[in-house]
N, C-alpha and C positions, 0 to 999 in steps of 0.2 A: 578369466573373461570369456563369456559365451559369444564367440564370434558370429555364429549363425543367428543368434537372437538379436545381436546388434545389426547384422545385415538385413534381417527381416524388419526391424524397427525403422531403419533408414528407408527401406523400400516403401513401407506403409505410409511414411510421412512425405515421400517424394512423388508418388504417383499423382498425376494431375487429372482431375475431372474437368473436361473442357465443355461438355454439353450434357444436360440431363432434363430434356423436355418432359413435361408431365410427370416429373419425379419417377421415371421408370426404374431408376436405381435408388436404393438397393432392391434386389429381387425380393418381392414380398411374399410370393406364394411358393410352396414346395411343388412346383410343376416342372414338367420336362422342358428343357431348353435345347434348341437346335444349334449345335456348335459347328461352325464352318471355319475353314482355313487350315492349311497344313501346319502352321506355327502353333496351333493348340497342342500338338504333339511334339513338333520340332521346335520347342520353345527356345528362344535366344536369351542367354543369360549374360554373356560378356561379348566384348568386341574382338578385333583381330590384332595380330602383331603383339605389341607389348600389353595390349588390353585383353589378350586371350587368357583363358584359365581352364583348369581341370574341373569339369562340371559333372563328373561321375556321381551319381546318386541324387542329383537335383530333381525335384518333382516337376513334371510338366504342368502347363496351365490346366489341361483337362484333368489330370490326376488330382491336383490340388483343389479344383472346384468340386470334384466328386467327394473328396474328404470333408468338405464343408457342407455337404448335403445338397449340392446342386446336381440334379439328375439330367445327364445328357440324353437326348433322343437316341435310342439304341441302334437304329438302322444306320444313321449317319456316323455314330461312333464306330460301329463295326467297319464301315466303309473306309474311314480315315485310318483306322488301325491297320487294316489290310493293306492299303496303299503304301503306308509308311514302312511296313515290314517287307513288302515286295520290291521296294525301290532299290535300284542298283547302287552300290557303294563306290564312290570315286576314289582315285588315288589320293586325293587330298583328304578325303574322309578317313582313309585308312592310314594316315600318316603315322609312321613309326618313329617316335621320339628317341628310341634307343639307337637309331642309325642317323641321327641328325648331323653328327660330325662329318660322316662320309658324304652326306647330301650337300652340306655347305661347301666342302672342299671341291666337290665335283661340279658345283654350280646348279645342280638339279633343284636345290632349295629355292633359288631365285626364279626358276621356271614355274614353280608352284605358287609361291607367295608374291611374286612381282607382277602377276597378271590379274587383270580385272575378272572378277567372278560375278556374273549377273544374278539377280534374284531368281530363285527357283519358281517355275510355273506352278500355279495352283492346280490341284487335281480337278479333272473334269467330272463333276458330280452329276450322276444320272438324274434326269428330270423327275423320274418316278420317286426317287428318294426325297427330293425336295417337296414334292406334292404330299407324300406320306407324312413327312415331318410337319408340314404346315397344317395338316388335319389334326395333329395332336397338340400343337402349341402355336401361339401367335408371337413368340419371342425367340429371336435368334441372336447369337453372339458370333461375330466374324473377327477372327484374330489375323491381323495383317503383319507380316514380318519383313524385316530388312537386316541383312548382315553382309551386304555387298561392300566392295571397296576395301580399303586397308592400306597398309604401308606399301609404297611404290605404285599404288593404283587407286585413283579417285573414283568415286561413284559417278554414274552416268545420269544424264537428264532423262531421256526417253526410257521407258520400261524399268525405271529405278526410282528417281525422284517422283516421276509420274507413275501412276498405277500401271502394272503390266496388263496386256490384253486379257490374259486369263483372269486377273483380279477384277478388271472392269466387267467382264462377262458374269463372273460369279456374284459380284456386288449387285448387279442389275437383277439377277434371278432372286437373290435373297430379299431385296427391297420390294420386289413385285409380289412375293408370296407371304411376307411376314410384316405385320403392322408395327411391331416394336423391334427395332434392330439396334444392338449395342456393338459399337466398333472398338476394338482394343488394338492400339498401336504398339507393337513389340518391335521397335525399330531402332537402329543404331545412328539415326540422324533424321532430320525432318524430311517429310514427303509432302507432295502436293495434297492439299485438303479442300480445294475448291469444290470438289464433288459432294461435300457434306451438305451444301445448300441445295443440291439437285434433288435429293431424295427425302421426302417428308417422313418416311418411315424410319429414318435414322434419328432415334430419340436420344441416344447417349454416345459420348465419345470419351474414351479413356486413353491417356498417353502414359505408357509405362516405360517407354524407352528401352534401354538394356538394363534390367532391374536387379541384376545380381542373382546369386544362387537361391535366395529366399524370395525373389520377386514374384514367382507364380503363387506362392502361399499368400503373400501380401495382397495380390490382386484378388484372389478368392475371398479373402476377408473383406475387401472393399465391396465386391459384388454382392455378398450376403448381408452387408451392413454391420458386421462385427467390428469393422474399422471404418471410421468416417474419413474420407480423403481430405488432406490438408496441404498437399503439395502445390507449388506455384511454378509457373513457367519461368525458366532462366533465359529464355529467348523470346523474340517476337515471331509469330507465325503470320506471314503475309498471305494474301489470297492468291497471288500469282508469282511465279518464279521471277518474272521480269520486275516485280516490285522491289526486290532486294537490290540495294545500291551496288553490290559487287557482281551482279549478274553478267554484265558486259565485260568484266575484267578477269573472270576466272576460267582458265583453260582446263577442262576436265577430260577432254577426248584425246588422250595421248596416243591412241591407236591410229589417229589420222593427223599427220603432222601439219596438214594445211589448216587445221582448226586450232592450232596452238599459237597463242600470242607470244611474240618475242620482242627483243629490243627494237627492231626495225618497225614493229607495229606501232610503237609510240614515238617514232622519229628519233630514236636513240641508236647508238653504235655499239654492237656487241664487242667489237675489237677494242674500243675505248674503255669498255667495262671489263676487259680482261677475259672475255669468253670467246675463245677461238678454237677452231678445229672440230666444231660440231655442226651437224646438219641444221640444227635449230638450237637456239639458246632461250629457253622458255623464261618469260617474265610475267609476274603478276603485280600490277600496280594497285596499291591500296588507295584507290581514287576517293573512297568515302571519307578518308582522313579520320577525324575524331567522331564522325557520325556513324558509328557501328551500332547495330541492333536498334533498340528502342530510341536511342539518341537521334537516329535518322528519322524514323517513322514519326516520332512525336514532334521533332523540330520542324519538319516540313509538312506536317499535317496530313500524312498519308493514312488512308484507311487500312485496317488490318483485320484478319480473321480473329486472332486471339493475341491480346497485348502482353507485353512483358509483365511478369508478376501476377498473371491471371491464374485463377484456379477456383473451382466451385466446391461447395460443401453440401452435405445432406441437410444441414441446418442453416440458420441465418444469424447474422451478428449485427449489432448496432454499436456505433462509436459515439461517445459523448464526453463532455467535460475535458476537452483537449486544452492543454496548457503548454506554454513555451516559456522557459526560464533561462536567463543568462547566468552562468556560473563560471567559476574559475576554470579556464581551459576549454570552454565550449558552451554548448546549449543543451539543455535537457528538455526533451519533449515527452509529455505524459498524456495518457488518455484512458478512459474506462471503456472496456469492451464487454458487451453483454450478449449472451446467447439468447436470442429471442425466438428460437425455433423449438422443435420438439425432440431433438436428438442431441446427445452430447457431441462435442467436437472442438476443433482448434481453428483459430484464425491467425493470419499473418498481417501485422500492421506495418506499412511501409512509409518511409519519409523521403520525399523528393525535394531537391533544391532547384529553384528557378531564379536566375538573375533577370531582373527587369531590363529589357532591351539587350538580350544576350549577344547580338551581333556587333554591339559597340565595344570598343576597346579590344581586349584579347577575346577572340571569338570562342564561344562555348555553346554546348547544346541547350535546347529549350529547358530541359530538366535532367537531373541526374539523381540516381538513387544514392542516399547518404546514410541510411540506417533502416533496420527492420527488427521486428521481434515477433515471435510466435507465442501465443498464449498457451497455457496449460489446457488440459482437457476439461472444458467447461460444460457442466450439466445445464439442461434447460433452465433459464431464469438466472443462472449464475453470472456474476460480474467479476472482472479482474482488471486491475490497473497495469498497463504496460509502460515501461520506461525505455526511451531510446536516446542514447547519448550521441551527440554530434560534435566532435572536437573541431576547433577552429580550422585546422588544416584541411578539413573537408570543404571549406569555402574557397580554398585556393585553386588557382589555375596556373598552368605553366606558360610563361611568356618566353617564347623563343628569342625575341629581340633582346631581352634583358638576361636571358639564360637564368631565370629565377622563378621560384614559386611566389606568386603574389595574390593577395586578396584585393581586388580592385574596388575602388569607391563605387557606391551605388546601393540600390535596394535589392534585397534577396527574399523571395517568397519561400516559406517552408510549407509544404503540402503533405497531407496525410491521406492515406487511402489503402485500398485492397489490391490495386494494380496501378500501372503507370497511366491508365486511362480512366481511373476511378478515384479521383482525389478531390480534396477541398483544402483551402488555405487555412492554416492554423496560426501563422505568425509571419511577421516581416522583420528582417534584420537590415538595419540602415547603417552604412559605414560612410563617413564623410571623406576620409583620405585613404588612398591606396597604401597597403601595408606589404612590405617585402618580408616574407616569412623564411625564405631560404635561398641563398645565392648558390647557383650551380655552375656547370660549364656544359655547353652543348657537345654531345657526342653522337656518333653514328648519323651524321647529317647526310643530306643528299650529295652524292659525288659531284665534283666540280664539272665533269663532262656532261652531267644530266641537268644541272641547275638551269632553271629558266625554260626548260623544254617540256615540263610536265605541269598539268593543271589538276587541282583537287577541288572537291566539293566544298562550297562555302555558302553561308547565308547571304553574303554580300551580293551574290548574283541572283538572289531570290527575293523579290519585293512582295510584301504582303503575305509571307508564308508563316508568320507567327501564329500559332494556334491558341493563343491565350483565351480568346472569346469562345472557342469551340469546346475546349476541354475543362475550362475553369468552372468550379462550382462554388457557390456561396455556402458558408457553414449553415447546417440545419440539423435537425434531430437532436437539439439540445447542446450542440457544439457552441463553445463560447465565441465571442467576436474576435476578429483577428487582432492579435497583440503586436504592437510595434516595439522593437527592441533596438535601442541605439548602442552601437558598438564603437569603441575607440581603438586606436593603435595600442594604447596601454593595456586594454583588455586582452587583446590578442597576444601581445608579446609577454604578458605576465607569466605565461607558462613556458617561457623560453628557456628556463633552467634545464628542462628535460631534453630540449633540442641541443643545448650546449653540452650537456653530459654525454649525449649520444656522439657528438662530434669529437669530444675528448676521448671517448672510448675507441672511436675509429682511429684517432691519432696514435693510440697506444698499441695498435696492431703492429706486428713485425714488419720490417722493411722488406719489400719484395721487388725483385727485378722485373723488367718488362717481360722477360722470358718466363719467369715464374708465374706472373699474372696470366700470361697467355696459356700456360700449362693448366692453371686452375680453371680457365674458361673452357678449354676443349675437352676436359674430362680425362679419365684414365682408361685406355683401351686402344685397339688398333683403328677404331673408327669405322669398322665394317659391321653389317648386321650379323646377328648370331655369333658375336665375337667369343662368347663363352664356350662354344662347342666347335668352332671352326679351327683352321690352321693358326696355332698360337705363335708362330715364328715371327709374325709381324710385330714391330715395336709398339708398346703401349703408352709411351711417353715421349715428350720432347727431350732432346739431349743437349747438353752444354757443349762448349768448344772442345772439351777434353773427351767427349764421347760418353759422359756419365748422364744417366736419366735424371731429370730435374724433379720428377715426382715418382712416388712408389704407391703400391697398394698395401696399406697397413691393416686392412680388415682381415680378421681370422678366417672368415668363410666366404667373403665376397670374391668375385672373379672379374677379370678385365671386361670393360664394357658396361658393367653394372655397379661400379663403385666410383666415388669421387676421388680425385687424386690427393695424395698426402705428401706433406713436406715435414717429416718428423722433427727435424732439428729446429723448426720454427713453430712447433706445436699444432700443426694442421694435420688432422687424422682423416682417414677414409670413412665414407658413409656408404653402406650397402643399400642400393636402390632396388627394392623388390617390387615387382608388380604382382598381378594375381597368379601366384604359382600354386601348384598342387597342395591342397591342405589349407589354403588361405580362404578367407571370406571374400567372395566376389561381390563388389559393391555397385550401387546403381550408377547409371551414366549421367551425362552432363546437361541434357536439354531440359531437365526438370530439376527441382530443388526443394529440399525440405524447409529451407530458410529458417533453420533453428540452430543457433550457435552451439548450445551444449551438446546436441547430438552430433554436430560436425566435429567437435573436439573429441568426443568419444570415438568417432570413426578414426580420427588421427591417432589416438592412443592405441587403438586396435591394430592399425597398420604398422605402427612403430614396434609393437610387441612381436609382430610376425617377422 
């Protein structure tokens, strides 16, 4: 299995084109391009901590663009190469992995990796170089990078989530001198993008995230048009930080204790919660409750910069002949997707479920993604039918009062589209009686000492916030009229044999004590960072009353801290959990997504083989 080829394919299908005014991309002429930003050379391939990887030999964005025939303006190229080569190397940059054991045991490791590392300043580009480059070309590419934060240290808001002062200054100069500006976001998390609207010269915006070892090559292919972007956002990008529902509840500034929220900030007692002996007991309340991501923005009708599931292409697609059919076990949604543009490409069709009057009964978001499918590479004029299966369980919601998964009586709209904000109704499911699909038991509930003292976001406190009239579209473009499907309890429970078989399989599992279950939950290892290379005298398992370990490491090559616990006499074996280690394929990050199931499965097989 060619790991690099798979990594490149995933990156090609994950990179998201957020803006492309005047079809500035792909680059159509073999002309010089003015490259800006230190990350064009200091390209970021992977994250920090467990997300770190050996990136030796990976091509930079600048190198891969040159390989694809993109010619960088020579004076700027020389400037950036000189600045990068002359830059002082820090202790962290020179980190010697051969001495990692000594550094863990001495505590130096935590001094390096437990402290916040701010984004590096952009180089101060001489004004003469900018003028000279602008005389040769009207097109510039500015690569913005972020690799700040990590384990033990969260990213900061100023000069991190927001642009740094040096980035703001450079961006202003670029947009002043070049008519066509392409922004490439090589970032390990979202950053503020409100400035995109400020500059008319910003024609294109590409989100590559942390794209893996072949990400630079994938980006170069997209810039030249050899690859047509088909990635979609796996998050919602708000216009302002304060627009995110978690903004007031997330303490990122651990360097200043007065800025950290604790139990007392919410009227709770740290002592009652068992946290004593500390200057501060940090607490993060998930106030948004079920309304995370698009579920919040779409439910409460909040405007966003780029919605969940959004991503542009160099071509255009039309959806027609959408059909919804009730089948044994669920609903099958089909539609024809036709490439009506002038370049081959792929599109992702998404299905969302909306319960009419979602605030009634068990509260649920305005809409929820329930299925998606990416087409094959369609040539201009080519058409393909997509099929998306929605099992009945996708209609269910968890009812805390009943401690059960239920499908409540009512009407449910099935909507099809290209993002959460670009949909039309293709069917309605009508259920007369509420159906209990699985009885459970509530676990990990709010502690008794905190009950009744916390409030959470709810639609019941928001009158008139339903966005149905704002975002709903009527079928057009040849789409069939909305089909109404009546569903009964018998329809839903007809597939109950599989649920019963699953329960029987669970009942056939070996009997485990509370201590053994706890051991399986906490993992195998001393519970300290870098356990594989540190002082291994600390115990790696929970012991029974006789002093014997309840679990062991049964993996032939795995080491404590990176394997799951095994209980050999009960048939439970260890699994070696490997992240991006030397020699492995570094894969793309999380904020973007290929939304293609077969490719995701291939990625999983690749990881498993490693």
